ZAGUVEX-739869 format. One record per residue: z, x negated, y of N, C-alpha, C in turn; residue number from 1. Coordinates in Angstrom, 2 decimals, m for minus. Example, Ala and Ser with C-alpha at 12.3 -4.5 7.8 and 13.67 -1.06 7.14 Angstrom:
BEGIN
TORGU     n.w     n.u     n.v    ca.w    ca.u    ca.v     c.w     c.u     c.v seq
TORGU    7.80  m13.19   m5.69    7.80  m12.30   m4.50    7.80  m13.20   m3.30   1
TORGU    7.08  m12.85   m2.25    7.14  m13.67   m1.06    7.87  m12.90    0.03   2
This chain:
BEGIN
TORGU     n.w     n.u     n.v    ca.w    ca.u    ca.v     c.w     c.u     c.v seq
TORGU   14.88    1.60   m5.90   13.41    1.24   m5.23   12.06    1.43   m4.98   1
TORGU   11.47    1.05   m4.15   10.33    1.87   m4.07    9.06    1.25   m4.63   2
TORGU    7.80    1.42   m5.02    6.96    0.66   m4.96    5.68    0.79   m4.60   3
TORGU    4.98    0.14   m4.64    3.45    0.17   m4.42    2.77    1.34   m6.02   4
TORGU    2.04    2.43   m5.57    1.30    3.27   m5.57    0.57    2.52   m6.85   5
TORGU   m0.99    2.20   m6.20   m1.47    0.98   m6.68   m1.81   m0.20   m7.62   6
TORGU   m0.35   m1.30   m7.04   m0.59   m2.24   m8.28    1.10   m2.20   m8.75   7
TORGU    1.76   m1.55   m8.50    3.54   m1.47   m9.08    4.21   m2.24   m8.16   8
TORGU    3.78   m3.09   m7.07    4.98   m3.95   m7.21    5.55   m4.01   m5.66   9
TORGU    6.52   m4.38   m5.99    8.04   m3.60   m4.60    7.64   m4.14   m3.53  10
TORGU    8.45   m2.73   m2.28    7.74   m2.68   m1.48    9.12   m2.87   m0.79  11
TORGU    9.83   m2.54    0.43   11.05   m2.56    1.17   10.89   m0.94    1.65  12
TORGU   11.88   m0.54    1.81   12.46    0.99    1.97   11.84    0.18    3.99  13
TORGU   11.83   m0.28    4.67   12.05   m0.60    6.16    9.85    0.22    5.89  14
TORGU    9.60   m0.73    4.87    7.75   m1.17    4.87    7.30    0.79    4.15  15
TORGU    7.56    1.40    2.78    7.40    2.60    3.18    7.81    3.61    4.36  16
TORGU    8.60    3.13    5.29    8.70    3.41    6.25    7.98    3.52    7.13  17
TORGU    7.35    2.53    8.02    6.51    2.60    8.57    4.91    2.87    7.78  18
TORGU    5.05    1.92    6.36    3.22    3.25    6.15    3.63    3.98    4.68  19
TORGU    3.65    4.44    4.49    3.59    5.91    3.90    3.83    6.63    4.63  20
TORGU    2.84    8.03    3.81    2.52    9.19    4.63    3.90    9.71    4.46  21
TORGU    4.01   11.23    5.51    5.70   11.11    6.50    5.53   12.03    4.52  22
TORGU    7.24   11.98    4.11    7.33   12.46    3.06    6.91   12.22    2.19  23
TORGU    6.23   10.94    1.59    5.92   10.25    0.38    7.37    9.07    0.13  24
TORGU    8.32    8.82   m0.67    8.80    8.05   m0.92    7.77    6.33   m1.69  25
TORGU    7.12    6.43   m1.61    5.90    5.13   m2.23    5.17    5.22   m1.14  26
TORGU    4.55    4.11   m1.30    2.56    4.20   m0.13    2.21    3.40   m1.41  27
TORGU    0.59    3.88   m0.91   m0.62    3.75   m1.36   m0.91    2.68   m1.81  28
TORGU   m0.70    1.68   m0.95   m1.30    0.57   m0.64   m0.37   m0.55   m0.27  29
TORGU   m0.24   m1.66   m0.72    0.18   m2.93   m0.21   m0.24   m3.55   m0.16  30
TORGU    0.46   m5.00    0.46   m0.53   m6.32    1.46   m0.90   m7.26    0.01  31
TORGU    0.30   m6.76   m1.23   m0.80   m7.47   m2.21   m1.77   m7.03   m3.33  32
TORGU   m2.39   m5.37   m2.81   m3.34   m5.01   m3.77   m4.47   m5.52   m3.42  33
TORGU   m5.31   m5.99   m4.73   m6.20   m6.67   m4.40   m7.99   m6.47   m4.16  34
TORGU   m7.72   m4.74   m4.36   m8.54   m3.72   m4.52   m8.95   m2.77   m4.04  35
TORGU   m7.92   m2.32   m3.17   m7.90   m1.44   m1.67   m6.64   m2.08   m0.50  36
TORGU   m6.96   m1.00    0.68   m6.46   m1.60    1.47   m6.49   m0.32    3.14  37
TORGU   m5.62    0.16    3.26   m5.49    0.42    4.53   m6.33    0.78    5.42  38
TORGU   m7.44    2.18    5.86   m7.82    1.63    6.76   m7.07    2.90    7.58  39
TORGU   m6.46    3.23    8.27   m5.83    4.29    9.45   m5.14    4.69    8.49  40
TORGU   m5.78    5.88    8.62   m5.06    6.86    7.61   m4.89    7.31    6.03  41
TORGU   m6.61    6.28    5.50   m6.60    7.01    4.82   m6.67    5.09    4.55  42
TORGU   m7.07    5.34    2.75   m7.03    3.86    1.60   m8.75    3.89    1.22  43
TORGU   m8.88    2.91    1.42   m9.98    2.23    0.37  m10.19    1.48   m0.23  44
TORGU  m11.59    1.26   m0.52  m12.56    0.01   m1.55  m11.83   m0.83   m0.62  45
TORGU  m11.60   m2.33   m1.44  m11.90   m3.71   m0.02  m14.07   m3.75   m0.66  46
TORGU  m14.06   m4.66    0.62  m15.22   m4.91    0.72  m14.84   m6.50    0.17  47
TORGU  m14.11   m7.68   m0.48  m14.17   m8.63   m0.49  m12.89   m8.36   m0.94  48
TORGU  m12.66   m9.55   m2.32  m11.72   m9.63   m2.73  m10.44  m10.61   m1.63  49
TORGU   m9.75   m9.53   m1.59   m8.35  m10.23   m1.20   m7.17  m11.45   m1.96  50
TORGU   m7.66  m11.79   m2.29   m6.86  m12.32   m3.50   m6.16  m14.02   m2.43  51
TORGU   m5.23  m14.67   m3.38   m5.08  m15.07   m2.44   m4.62  m16.56   m3.32  52
């Protein structure tokens, strides 16, 4: 079962297929991550909290 490397939340295989770098089986950050976000092909610290 794929999970986020940052927060360990479950992600679907479809999400991994779209957002993980080629050759990786999990994503580095997901929508549930409050402290990081994707910025193109890179990962960066969030400038503000994205908590729900």
